[in-house]
py3Dmol code that shows the C-alpha trace and the ligand (Angstrom):
import py3Dmol

protein = """\
ATOM      1  CA  MET A   1       0.019   0.027  -0.022  1.00  0.00           C
ATOM      2  CA  ALA A   2       1.182   3.496  -0.672  1.00  0.00           C
ATOM      3  CA  ILE A   3       3.140   5.041   2.161  1.00  0.00           C
ATOM      4  CA  GLY A   4       1.520   8.439   1.811  1.00  0.00           C
ATOM      5  CA  ARG A   5      -1.957   7.005   2.181  1.00  0.00           C
ATOM      6  CA  ARG A   6      -1.020   4.765   5.071  1.00  0.00           C
ATOM      7  CA  ILE A   7       0.310   7.679   7.059  1.00  0.00           C
ATOM      8  CA  GLY A   8      -2.933   9.504   6.710  1.00  0.00           C
ATOM      9  CA  LEU A   9      -5.025   6.548   7.853  1.00  0.00           C
ATOM     10  CA  ASP A  10      -2.888   4.840  10.459  1.00  0.00           C
ATOM     11  CA  TRP A  11      -1.410   7.734  12.337  1.00  0.00           C
ATOM     12  CA  SER A  12      -4.370  10.037  12.606  1.00  0.00           C
ATOM     13  CA  ASP A  13      -5.047   9.093  16.181  1.00  0.00           C
ATOM     14  CA  VAL A  14      -1.456   9.149  17.464  1.00  0.00           C
ATOM     15  CA  THR A  15      -0.790  12.831  17.783  1.00  0.00           C
ATOM     16  CA  PRO A  16       1.215  12.691  21.128  1.00  0.00           C
ATOM     17  CA  LYS A  17       4.827  12.399  20.366  1.00  0.00           C
ATOM     18  CA  SER A  18       5.484   9.593  22.831  1.00  0.00           C
ATOM     19  CA  VAL A  19       2.971   7.407  21.111  1.00  0.00           C
ATOM     20  CA  TRP A  20       4.224   7.784  17.543  1.00  0.00           C
ATOM     21  CA  MET A  21       7.768   7.583  18.625  1.00  0.00           C
ATOM     22  CA  SER A  22       7.218   4.181  20.154  1.00  0.00           C
ATOM     23  CA  ARG A  23       5.272   3.088  17.124  1.00  0.00           C
ATOM     24  CA  ARG A  24       8.087   4.116  14.845  1.00  0.00           C
ATOM     25  CA  SER A  25       9.976   0.871  15.381  1.00  0.00           C
ATOM     26  CA  LEU A  26       6.982  -1.072  14.116  1.00  0.00           C
ATOM     27  CA  LEU A  27       7.039   0.775  10.866  1.00  0.00           C
ATOM     28  CA  VAL A  28      10.681   0.251   9.963  1.00  0.00           C
ATOM     29  CA  GLY A  29      10.862  -1.802   6.791  1.00  0.00           C
ATOM     30  CA  ALA A  30       9.534   0.377   4.041  1.00  0.00           C
ATOM     31  CA  GLY A  31      12.449   2.033   2.266  1.00  0.00           C
ATOM     32  CA  SER A  32      11.627   5.502   3.286  1.00  0.00           C
ATOM     33  CA  MET A  33      11.430   4.421   6.904  1.00  0.00           C
ATOM     34  CA  MET A  34      15.051   3.286   6.723  1.00  0.00           C
ATOM     35  CA  LEU A  35      15.958   6.839   5.704  1.00  0.00           C
ATOM     36  CA  ALA A  36      13.976   8.016   8.720  1.00  0.00           C
ATOM     37  CA  GLY A  37      16.007   5.662  10.842  1.00  0.00           C
ATOM     38  CA  ALA A  38      19.186   7.181   9.549  1.00  0.00           C
ATOM     39  CA  ALA A  39      17.752  10.605  10.189  1.00  0.00           C
ATOM     40  CA  GLN A  40      16.898   9.635  13.725  1.00  0.00           C
ATOM     41  CA  ALA A  41      20.373   8.286  14.487  1.00  0.00           C
ATOM     42  CA  LYS A  42      22.053  11.500  13.504  1.00  0.00           C
ATOM     43  CA  MET A  43      19.567  13.967  14.936  1.00  0.00           C
ATOM     44  CA  SER A  44      20.887  16.158  17.687  1.00  0.00           C
ATOM     45  CA  GLY A  45      18.836  15.840  20.830  1.00  0.00           C
ATOM     46  CA  ALA A  46      18.691  19.510  21.975  1.00  0.00           C
ATOM     47  CA  PRO A  47      15.700  21.536  20.834  1.00  0.00           C
ATOM     48  CA  SER A  48      16.689  24.076  18.253  1.00  0.00           C
ATOM     49  CA  ALA A  49      16.848  27.742  19.332  1.00  0.00           C
ATOM     50  CA  PHE A  50      15.019  28.419  16.079  1.00  0.00           C
ATOM     51  CA  SER A  51      11.963  26.308  17.030  1.00  0.00           C
ATOM     52  CA  THR A  52       8.705  27.932  18.158  1.00  0.00           C
ATOM     53  CA  ASP A  53       7.143  26.650  21.413  1.00  0.00           C
ATOM     54  CA  GLU A  54       3.693  26.879  19.846  1.00  0.00           C
ATOM     55  CA  PRO A  55       1.999  23.508  19.639  1.00  0.00           C
ATOM     56  CA  PRO A  56       2.454  21.740  16.308  1.00  0.00           C
ATOM     57  CA  ASN A  57      -0.461  20.800  14.153  1.00  0.00           C
ATOM     58  CA  SER A  58      -1.368  17.126  14.177  1.00  0.00           C
ATOM     59  CA  LEU A  59       0.231  14.727  11.704  1.00  0.00           C
ATOM     60  CA  GLU A  60      -3.289  14.323  10.246  1.00  0.00           C
ATOM     61  CA  ASP A  61      -3.608  18.049   9.578  1.00  0.00           C
ATOM     62  CA  ILE A  62      -0.112  18.344   8.109  1.00  0.00           C
ATOM     63  CA  THR A  63      -0.475  15.310   5.788  1.00  0.00           C
ATOM     64  CA  THR A  64      -4.079  15.695   4.530  1.00  0.00           C
ATOM     65  CA  TYR A  65      -4.348  19.448   3.921  1.00  0.00           C
ATOM     66  CA  ASN A  66      -1.690  20.194   1.279  1.00  0.00           C
ATOM     67  CA  ASN A  67      -0.806  22.215  -1.679  1.00  0.00           C
ATOM     68  CA  PHE A  68       1.186  20.075  -4.230  1.00  0.00           C
ATOM     69  CA  TYR A  69      -0.254  20.788  -7.691  1.00  0.00           C
ATOM     70  CA  GLU A  70       1.746  17.896  -9.195  1.00  0.00           C
ATOM     71  CA  PHE A  71      -0.943  15.702  -7.536  1.00  0.00           C
ATOM     72  CA  GLY A  72      -3.939  17.986  -8.167  1.00  0.00           C
ATOM     73  CA  SER A  73      -5.090  21.349  -6.960  1.00  0.00           C
ATOM     74  CA  GLY A  74      -7.504  20.218  -4.188  1.00  0.00           C
ATOM     75  CA  LYS A  75      -6.258  20.193  -0.601  1.00  0.00           C
ATOM     76  CA  GLU A  76      -6.835  16.409  -0.261  1.00  0.00           C
ATOM     77  CA  ASP A  77      -5.486  15.587  -3.754  1.00  0.00           C
ATOM     78  CA  PRO A  78      -1.838  15.236  -2.616  1.00  0.00           C
ATOM     79  CA  SER A  79      -2.648  12.760   0.134  1.00  0.00           C
ATOM     80  CA  ASN A  80      -5.078  10.848  -2.131  1.00  0.00           C
ATOM     81  CA  ASN A  81      -3.002  10.852  -5.353  1.00  0.00           C
ATOM     82  CA  SER A  82       0.612  10.526  -4.273  1.00  0.00           C
ATOM     83  CA  GLY A  83       0.661   6.809  -3.413  1.00  0.00           C
ATOM     84  CA  ASN A  84       2.441   5.801  -6.631  1.00  0.00           C
ATOM     85  CA  PHE A  85       5.165   8.379  -6.275  1.00  0.00           C
ATOM     86  CA  LYS A  86       8.613   6.783  -5.692  1.00  0.00           C
ATOM     87  CA  PRO A  87      10.950   8.989  -3.586  1.00  0.00           C
ATOM     88  CA  GLN A  88      13.787   6.439  -3.776  1.00  0.00           C
ATOM     89  CA  PRO A  89      16.271   6.248  -5.251  1.00  0.00           C
ATOM     90  CA  TRP A  90      16.833  10.028  -5.381  1.00  0.00           C
ATOM     91  CA  ALA A  91      19.574  12.395  -6.444  1.00  0.00           C
ATOM     92  CA  VAL A  92      19.854  16.178  -6.590  1.00  0.00           C
ATOM     93  CA  GLN A  93      21.740  17.804  -9.386  1.00  0.00           C
ATOM     94  CA  ILE A  94      23.713  20.847  -8.161  1.00  0.00           C
ATOM     95  CA  ASP A  95      25.069  22.997 -10.909  1.00  0.00           C
ATOM     96  CA  GLY A  96      25.783  26.540 -12.113  1.00  0.00           C
ATOM     97  CA  LEU A  97      28.236  28.770 -10.231  1.00  0.00           C
ATOM     98  CA  VAL A  98      29.618  26.087  -7.857  1.00  0.00           C
ATOM     99  CA  ASP A  99      33.103  24.550  -7.444  1.00  0.00           C
ATOM    100  CA  LYS A 100      31.812  20.947  -7.232  1.00  0.00           C
ATOM    101  CA  PRO A 101      28.836  20.487  -9.554  1.00  0.00           C
ATOM    102  CA  GLY A 102      27.380  17.064  -9.857  1.00  0.00           C
ATOM    103  CA  SER A 103      24.597  14.663  -8.996  1.00  0.00           C
ATOM    104  CA  TYR A 104      24.455  14.101  -5.272  1.00  0.00           C
ATOM    105  CA  GLY A 105      22.624  11.035  -4.026  1.00  0.00           C
ATOM    106  CA  LEU A 106      20.216  11.549  -1.180  1.00  0.00           C
ATOM    107  CA  GLU A 107      22.093   9.117   1.072  1.00  0.00           C
ATOM    108  CA  ASP A 108      25.286  11.127   0.475  1.00  0.00           C
ATOM    109  CA  ILE A 109      23.485  14.363   1.253  1.00  0.00           C
ATOM    110  CA  LEU A 110      22.079  12.902   4.491  1.00  0.00           C
ATOM    111  CA  ALA A 111      25.310  11.346   5.549  1.00  0.00           C
ATOM    112  CA  ASN A 112      26.878  14.735   5.488  1.00  0.00           C
ATOM    113  CA  ALA A 113      23.976  16.587   7.089  1.00  0.00           C
ATOM    114  CA  ALA A 114      23.454  17.670  10.713  1.00  0.00           C
ATOM    115  CA  LEU A 115      19.761  16.814  10.977  1.00  0.00           C
ATOM    116  CA  GLU A 116      17.662  18.498  13.642  1.00  0.00           C
ATOM    117  CA  GLU A 117      14.082  19.145  14.406  1.00  0.00           C
ATOM    118  CA  ARG A 118      12.851  22.589  13.525  1.00  0.00           C
ATOM    119  CA  ILE A 119       9.380  23.542  14.656  1.00  0.00           C
ATOM    120  CA  TYR A 120       8.313  26.365  12.376  1.00  0.00           C
ATOM    121  CA  ARG A 121       5.245  28.435  11.759  1.00  0.00           C
ATOM    122  CA  PHE A 122       4.221  27.908   8.131  1.00  0.00           C
ATOM    123  CA  ARG A 123       2.041  30.563   6.448  1.00  0.00           C
ATOM    124  CA  CYS A 124       0.480  29.958   3.080  1.00  0.00           C
ATOM    125  CA  VAL A 125      -0.252  32.864   0.755  1.00  0.00           C
ATOM    126  CA  GLU A 126      -3.887  31.682   0.856  1.00  0.00           C
ATOM    127  CA  ALA A 127      -4.098  32.938   4.471  1.00  0.00           C
ATOM    128  CA  TRP A 128      -4.034  29.653   6.312  1.00  0.00           C
ATOM    129  CA  SER A 129      -1.234  28.480   8.530  1.00  0.00           C
ATOM    130  CA  MET A 130       0.129  25.582  10.542  1.00  0.00           C
ATOM    131  CA  VAL A 131       2.923  24.778  12.912  1.00  0.00           C
ATOM    132  CA  VAL A 132       5.086  21.941  11.574  1.00  0.00           C
ATOM    133  CA  PRO A 133       7.855  19.903  13.320  1.00  0.00           C
ATOM    134  CA  TRP A 134      10.240  19.506  10.385  1.00  0.00           C
ATOM    135  CA  VAL A 135      13.389  17.378  10.395  1.00  0.00           C
ATOM    136  CA  GLY A 136      16.065  18.933   8.222  1.00  0.00           C
ATOM    137  CA  PHE A 137      19.383  20.664   7.912  1.00  0.00           C
ATOM    138  CA  GLU A 138      20.539  24.115   6.942  1.00  0.00           C
ATOM    139  CA  LEU A 139      20.738  24.735   3.201  1.00  0.00           C
ATOM    140  CA  SER A 140      23.878  26.736   3.814  1.00  0.00           C
ATOM    141  CA  ALA A 141      25.710  23.588   4.846  1.00  0.00           C
ATOM    142  CA  LEU A 142      25.074  21.926   1.510  1.00  0.00           C
ATOM    143  CA  LEU A 143      25.916  25.047  -0.417  1.00  0.00           C
ATOM    144  CA  ASN A 144      29.160  25.395   1.473  1.00  0.00           C
ATOM    145  CA  ARG A 145      29.984  21.830   0.735  1.00  0.00           C
ATOM    146  CA  VAL A 146      29.613  22.262  -3.010  1.00  0.00           C
ATOM    147  CA  GLY A 147      31.472  25.607  -2.962  1.00  0.00           C
ATOM    148  CA  VAL A 148      29.492  28.667  -4.020  1.00  0.00           C
ATOM    149  CA  GLN A 149      31.453  30.841  -6.419  1.00  0.00           C
ATOM    150  CA  PRO A 150      31.742  34.629  -5.677  1.00  0.00           C
ATOM    151  CA  SER A 151      29.682  35.581  -8.771  1.00  0.00           C
ATOM    152  CA  ALA A 152      26.650  33.599  -7.510  1.00  0.00           C
ATOM    153  CA  LYS A 153      23.781  35.902  -6.355  1.00  0.00           C
ATOM    154  CA  PHE A 154      20.703  33.595  -6.518  1.00  0.00           C
ATOM    155  CA  VAL A 155      19.739  29.958  -5.978  1.00  0.00           C
ATOM    156  CA  ALA A 156      17.159  28.303  -8.221  1.00  0.00           C
ATOM    157  CA  PHE A 157      15.319  25.070  -7.360  1.00  0.00           C
ATOM    158  CA  GLU A 158      13.349  22.626  -9.533  1.00  0.00           C
ATOM    159  CA  THR A 159      10.824  19.868  -8.657  1.00  0.00           C
ATOM    160  CA  VAL A 160      10.961  16.451 -10.358  1.00  0.00           C
ATOM    161  CA  VAL A 161       8.912  15.944 -13.478  1.00  0.00           C
ATOM    162  CA  ARG A 162       7.235  12.496 -13.519  1.00  0.00           C
ATOM    163  CA  PRO A 163       3.779  12.753 -15.055  1.00  0.00           C
ATOM    164  CA  GLU A 164       3.374   8.970 -14.842  1.00  0.00           C
ATOM    165  CA  GLU A 165       3.655   9.215 -11.025  1.00  0.00           C
ATOM    166  CA  MET A 166       2.284  12.724 -10.598  1.00  0.00           C
ATOM    167  CA  PRO A 167      -1.186  12.904 -12.147  1.00  0.00           C
ATOM    168  CA  GLY A 168      -1.429  16.746 -11.831  1.00  0.00           C
ATOM    169  CA  GLN A 169       1.535  16.970 -14.243  1.00  0.00           C
ATOM    170  CA  GLN A 170      -0.636  15.341 -16.956  1.00  0.00           C
ATOM    171  CA  GLN A 171      -2.558  18.576 -16.962  1.00  0.00           C
ATOM    172  CA  GLY A 172      -1.295  22.074 -17.710  1.00  0.00           C
ATOM    173  CA  ILE A 173      -2.343  23.534 -14.335  1.00  0.00           C
ATOM    174  CA  LEU A 174       1.170  24.998 -13.978  1.00  0.00           C
ATOM    175  CA  ASP A 175       4.221  25.159 -16.250  1.00  0.00           C
ATOM    176  CA  TRP A 176       6.282  22.166 -15.102  1.00  0.00           C
ATOM    177  CA  PRO A 177       8.769  21.757 -13.521  1.00  0.00           C
ATOM    178  CA  TYR A 178       7.641  23.789 -10.480  1.00  0.00           C
ATOM    179  CA  ARG A 179      10.449  26.294  -9.993  1.00  0.00           C
ATOM    180  CA  GLU A 180      11.449  28.470  -7.107  1.00  0.00           C
ATOM    181  CA  GLY A 181      14.321  30.694  -6.107  1.00  0.00           C
ATOM    182  CA  LEU A 182      16.009  32.642  -3.301  1.00  0.00           C
ATOM    183  CA  ARG A 183      18.564  35.347  -3.154  1.00  0.00           C
ATOM    184  CA  LEU A 184      21.864  33.890  -2.031  1.00  0.00           C
ATOM    185  CA  ASP A 185      21.787  35.672   1.357  1.00  0.00           C
ATOM    186  CA  GLU A 186      18.302  34.301   1.987  1.00  0.00           C
ATOM    187  CA  ALA A 187      19.449  30.814   1.052  1.00  0.00           C
ATOM    188  CA  MET A 188      22.381  31.085   3.481  1.00  0.00           C
ATOM    189  CA  ASN A 189      20.256  32.293   6.386  1.00  0.00           C
ATOM    190  CA  PRO A 190      20.243  29.683   9.157  1.00  0.00           C
ATOM    191  CA  LEU A 191      16.420  29.512   9.191  1.00  0.00           C
ATOM    192  CA  THR A 192      16.382  28.175   5.580  1.00  0.00           C
ATOM    193  CA  ILE A 193      16.385  24.440   5.710  1.00  0.00           C
ATOM    194  CA  LEU A 194      16.087  21.449   3.448  1.00  0.00           C
ATOM    195  CA  ALA A 195      13.616  19.146   5.145  1.00  0.00           C
ATOM    196  CA  THR A 196      13.747  15.406   4.779  1.00  0.00           C
ATOM    197  CA  GLY A 197      11.266  14.530   7.539  1.00  0.00           C
ATOM    198  CA  LEU A 198       8.469  15.678   9.727  1.00  0.00           C
ATOM    199  CA  TYR A 199       7.270  14.440  13.130  1.00  0.00           C
ATOM    200  CA  ASP A 200      10.592  12.498  13.201  1.00  0.00           C
ATOM    201  CA  GLU A 201       9.674  10.350  10.182  1.00  0.00           C
ATOM    202  CA  ALA A 202      10.697  10.491   6.555  1.00  0.00           C
ATOM    203  CA  LEU A 203       8.763  13.118   4.662  1.00  0.00           C
ATOM    204  CA  PRO A 204       5.440  11.791   3.332  1.00  0.00           C
ATOM    205  CA  ASN A 205       4.995  12.008  -0.414  1.00  0.00           C
ATOM    206  CA  GLN A 206       2.301  14.715  -0.133  1.00  0.00           C
ATOM    207  CA  ASN A 207       4.659  16.974   1.840  1.00  0.00           C
ATOM    208  CA  GLY A 208       7.461  16.862  -0.721  1.00  0.00           C
ATOM    209  CA  ALA A 209       9.363  13.571  -0.335  1.00  0.00           C
ATOM    210  CA  PRO A 210      12.174  12.944  -0.164  1.00  0.00           C
ATOM    211  CA  ILE A 211      13.597  16.467   0.130  1.00  0.00           C
ATOM    212  CA  ARG A 212      12.019  19.935   0.133  1.00  0.00           C
ATOM    213  CA  LEU A 213      12.821  23.513   0.932  1.00  0.00           C
ATOM    214  CA  VAL A 214      11.391  25.257   4.003  1.00  0.00           C
ATOM    215  CA  VAL A 215      11.685  29.075   4.282  1.00  0.00           C
ATOM    216  CA  PRO A 216       9.543  29.979   7.230  1.00  0.00           C
ATOM    217  CA  TRP A 217       9.466  33.811   6.877  1.00  0.00           C
ATOM    218  CA  LYS A 218       8.102  33.538   3.276  1.00  0.00           C
ATOM    219  CA  TYR A 219       4.746  32.432   1.899  1.00  0.00           C
ATOM    220  CA  GLY A 220       4.506  28.672   1.595  1.00  0.00           C
ATOM    221  CA  PHE A 221       4.775  28.504  -2.197  1.00  0.00           C
ATOM    222  CA  LYS A 222       8.477  29.440  -1.898  1.00  0.00           C
ATOM    223  CA  SER A 223       9.010  26.117  -0.002  1.00  0.00           C
ATOM    224  CA  ILE A 224       9.370  23.929  -3.135  1.00  0.00           C
ATOM    225  CA  LYS A 225       8.880  20.214  -2.792  1.00  0.00           C
ATOM    226  CA  SER A 226      10.607  17.028  -4.156  1.00  0.00           C
ATOM    227  CA  ILE A 227      13.714  18.942  -5.340  1.00  0.00           C
ATOM    228  CA  VAL A 228      15.899  17.412  -8.075  1.00  0.00           C
ATOM    229  CA  ARG A 229      17.962  20.408  -9.081  1.00  0.00           C
ATOM    230  CA  ILE A 230      19.674  23.324  -7.303  1.00  0.00           C
ATOM    231  CA  SER A 231      21.420  25.885  -9.496  1.00  0.00           C
ATOM    232  CA  LEU A 232      23.570  28.772  -8.426  1.00  0.00           C
ATOM    233  CA  MET A 233      23.105  31.759 -10.691  1.00  0.00           C
ATOM    234  CA  ASP A 234      24.176  35.370 -11.099  1.00  0.00           C
ATOM    235  CA  LYS A 235      20.585  36.500 -12.162  1.00  0.00           C
ATOM    236  CA  MET A 236      17.183  36.223 -10.489  1.00  0.00           C
ATOM    237  CA  PRO A 237      15.692  32.969 -11.684  1.00  0.00           C
ATOM    238  CA  PRO A 238      12.145  32.631 -13.097  1.00  0.00           C
ATOM    239  CA  THR A 239       9.741  31.148 -10.521  1.00  0.00           C
ATOM    240  CA  THR A 240       6.467  29.335 -11.056  1.00  0.00           C
ATOM    241  CA  TRP A 241       3.842  31.550  -9.411  1.00  0.00           C
ATOM    242  CA  ASN A 242       5.629  34.719 -10.360  1.00  0.00           C
ATOM    243  CA  MET A 243       5.671  33.641 -13.993  1.00  0.00           C
ATOM    244  CA  LEU A 244       1.965  32.853 -13.795  1.00  0.00           C
ATOM    245  CA  ASN A 245       0.961  36.166 -12.159  1.00  0.00           C
ATOM    246  CA  ALA A 246       3.653  38.556 -11.140  1.00  0.00           C
ATOM    247  CA  ARG A 247       1.199  41.087  -9.718  1.00  0.00           C
ATOM    248  CA  GLU A 248      -0.168  38.535  -7.261  1.00  0.00           C
ATOM    249  CA  TYR A 249       3.006  36.611  -6.463  1.00  0.00           C
ATOM    250  CA  GLY A 250       6.309  38.460  -6.083  1.00  0.00           C
ATOM    251  CA  PHE A 251       9.751  36.913  -6.172  1.00  0.00           C
ATOM    252  CA  TYR A 252      10.417  37.728  -2.546  1.00  0.00           C
ATOM    253  CA  SER A 253       6.981  36.932  -1.080  1.00  0.00           C
ATOM    254  CA  ASN A 254       7.944  37.585   2.501  1.00  0.00           C
ATOM    255  CA  VAL A 255       4.960  37.150   4.825  1.00  0.00           C
ATOM    256  CA  ASN A 256       3.721  40.700   5.272  1.00  0.00           C
ATOM    257  CA  PRO A 257       0.386  41.632   6.982  1.00  0.00           C
ATOM    258  CA  LYS A 258       0.569  45.145   5.441  1.00  0.00           C
ATOM    259  CA  VAL A 259       0.734  44.098   1.808  1.00  0.00           C
ATOM    260  CA  ASP A 260      -2.570  42.477   0.780  1.00  0.00           C
ATOM    261  CA  HIS A 261      -2.886  39.931  -1.946  1.00  0.00           C
ATOM    262  CA  PRO A 262      -4.895  41.798  -4.720  1.00  0.00           C
ATOM    263  CA  ARG A 263      -7.802  39.436  -4.027  1.00  0.00           C
ATOM    264  CA  TRP A 264      -7.683  39.087  -0.206  1.00  0.00           C
ATOM    265  CA  SER A 265      -6.257  40.544   3.000  1.00  0.00           C
ATOM    266  CA  GLN A 266      -3.039  39.215   4.418  1.00  0.00           C
ATOM    267  CA  ALA A 267      -3.635  40.848   7.841  1.00  0.00           C
ATOM    268  CA  SER A 268      -4.745  37.652   9.517  1.00  0.00           C
ATOM    269  CA  GLU A 269      -4.725  33.896   9.002  1.00  0.00           C
ATOM    270  CA  ARG A 270      -6.709  30.757   9.829  1.00  0.00           C
ATOM    271  CA  ARG A 271      -4.749  28.203  11.825  1.00  0.00           C
ATOM    272  CA  VAL A 272      -5.650  24.840  10.235  1.00  0.00           C
ATOM    273  CA  GLY A 273      -7.137  22.448  12.766  1.00  0.00           C
ATOM    274  CA  GLY A 274      -8.449  25.144  15.018  1.00  0.00           C
ATOM    275  CA  GLY A 275     -12.063  24.199  14.369  1.00  0.00           C
ATOM    276  CA  PHE A 276     -14.923  26.158  12.876  1.00  0.00           C
ATOM    277  CA  PHE A 277     -15.235  28.680  15.690  1.00  0.00           C
ATOM    278  CA  ALA A 278     -11.536  29.330  16.104  1.00  0.00           C
ATOM    279  CA  LYS A 279     -10.527  33.028  16.018  1.00  0.00           C
ATOM    280  CA  ARG A 280      -8.286  34.085  13.215  1.00  0.00           C
ATOM    281  CA  VAL A 281      -4.674  34.809  14.188  1.00  0.00           C
ATOM    282  CA  ASP A 282      -2.978  38.136  13.412  1.00  0.00           C
ATOM    283  CA  THR A 283      -0.363  37.620  10.752  1.00  0.00           C
ATOM    284  CA  GLN A 284       3.139  38.676  11.826  1.00  0.00           C
ATOM    285  CA  MET A 285       5.661  40.509   9.711  1.00  0.00           C
ATOM    286  CA  PHE A 286       8.150  37.940   8.353  1.00  0.00           C
ATOM    287  CA  ASN A 287       5.778  35.359   9.946  1.00  0.00           C
ATOM    288  CA  GLY A 288       7.377  36.272  13.309  1.00  0.00           C
ATOM    289  CA  TYR A 289      10.935  35.645  12.189  1.00  0.00           C
ATOM    290  CA  GLY A 290      11.874  39.342  11.857  1.00  0.00           C
ATOM    291  CA  ASP A 291      14.760  39.203  14.422  1.00  0.00           C
ATOM    292  CA  GLU A 292      16.491  36.691  12.157  1.00  0.00           C
ATOM    293  CA  VAL A 293      15.712  38.096   8.709  1.00  0.00           C
ATOM    294  CA  ALA A 294      14.635  41.712   8.747  1.00  0.00           C
ATOM    295  CA  SER A 295      18.269  42.872   8.211  1.00  0.00           C
ATOM    296  CA  LEU A 296      18.302  41.033   4.840  1.00  0.00           C
ATOM    297  CA  TYR A 297      15.943  43.606   3.466  1.00  0.00           C
ATOM    298  CA  THR A 298      17.414  46.934   4.798  1.00  0.00           C
ATOM    299  CA  GLY A 299      16.833  49.640   2.239  1.00  0.00           C
ATOM    300  CA  GLN A 300      14.440  47.465   0.180  1.00  0.00           C
ATOM    301  CA  ASP A 301      10.808  48.776  -0.156  1.00  0.00           C
ATOM    302  CA  LEU A 302       8.897  45.529   0.537  1.00  0.00           C
ATOM    303  CA  THR A 303       5.602  47.148  -0.368  1.00  0.00           C
ATOM    304  CA  LYS A 304       6.821  47.586  -3.975  1.00  0.00           C
ATOM    305  CA  ASP A 305       9.540  45.007  -4.284  1.00  0.00           C
ATOM    306  CA  TYR A 306       7.498  42.199  -2.852  1.00  0.00           C
TER     307      TYR A 306
END
"""
ligand_1 = """\
24
LIG
N 6.075 22.600 -4.406
C 5.699 21.998 -5.595
N 6.619 21.262 -6.288
N 4.459 22.078 -6.058
C 3.451 22.745 -5.392
O 2.307 22.854 -5.846
N 2.965 24.165 -3.389
C 3.508 25.153 -2.507
C 4.681 24.620 -1.689
N 5.543 23.854 -2.484
C 3.840 23.418 -4.166
C 5.174 23.263 -3.681
C 2.529 25.812 -1.654
S 1.441 26.879 -2.387
C 2.518 25.529 -0.326
S 1.483 26.431 0.722
C 3.356 24.543 0.289
O 4.141 23.796 -0.615
C 2.517 23.530 1.040
O 3.285 22.643 1.790
P 2.533 21.537 2.642
O 1.575 20.820 1.752
O 3.674 20.623 3.130
O 1.850 22.234 3.758
"""
view = py3Dmol.view(width=600, height=400)
view.addModel(protein, "pdb")
view.setStyle({"model": 0}, {"cartoon": {"style": "trace"}})
view.addModel(ligand_1, "xyz")
view.setStyle({"model": 1}, {"stick": {}})
view.zoomTo()
view.show()
């Protein structure tokens, strides 16, 4: 049975960490679970200073309410339609302005990574939000390993193209591959991680298995899933939503309660899982990560250059 589907069904009632951690051993066997085991072995025990102490959303929320257009545009499409996706074996091509370009296998990337849990707020441009306990490592570590050349100013990312496994790619909903990008200083910020797991397990297919970007101060669409290519460039790369509608989706797309989307307010957000009567939460500048990232934008008018 497909792993993505099984997670949604079997784990829905095991939100408390102690329960699913003890269950984890029962689940070892599937390939991706072996990766999770490796991740577990290397994870540092101390909670990250970058983690929020807000309670994380349930695994059920995080794995059944998704945006992953490669599997369809409905919120339940990724969990329903990603069962045939094969996140192993996997390699990421790293090219462009780097000293050591090449194809890096996921095992190799993980063997050299300092994995840790990062509990981050996650704010979608559609004005919903969650708190997600990612497992990942700082993107800067991988970039330093491959040697960024001085002329590099931006980092571009691409998602895998496999229409036979990703039914959404059989339609022209977006221009595939899904593409995203960051300025180099944003990519090197310690908050920017490549996640390979969540809730201490390998990343489910619907969340971007086996490796995805997480940039917590930006709208969720910047956090590109199932990455197969990372390119260092001297120019700003084209990005999927910006190409589709530049007025609605800027390249930077920092969470900003003062800059409304042309079709809705960004001043507040709905925390997924809060129930029908839950009050909306005020959206915070940079999604609450201003202490870490505001200095990246000194002198930049974020109301115009969004
Ligand atoms: N990455 C790819 N390849 N395709 C997508 O459709 N959706 C983005 C982002 N990364 C998307 C993607 C959007 S709009 C959001 S809000 C987040 O993934 C959702 O991540 P989640 O489903 O893990 O919450």
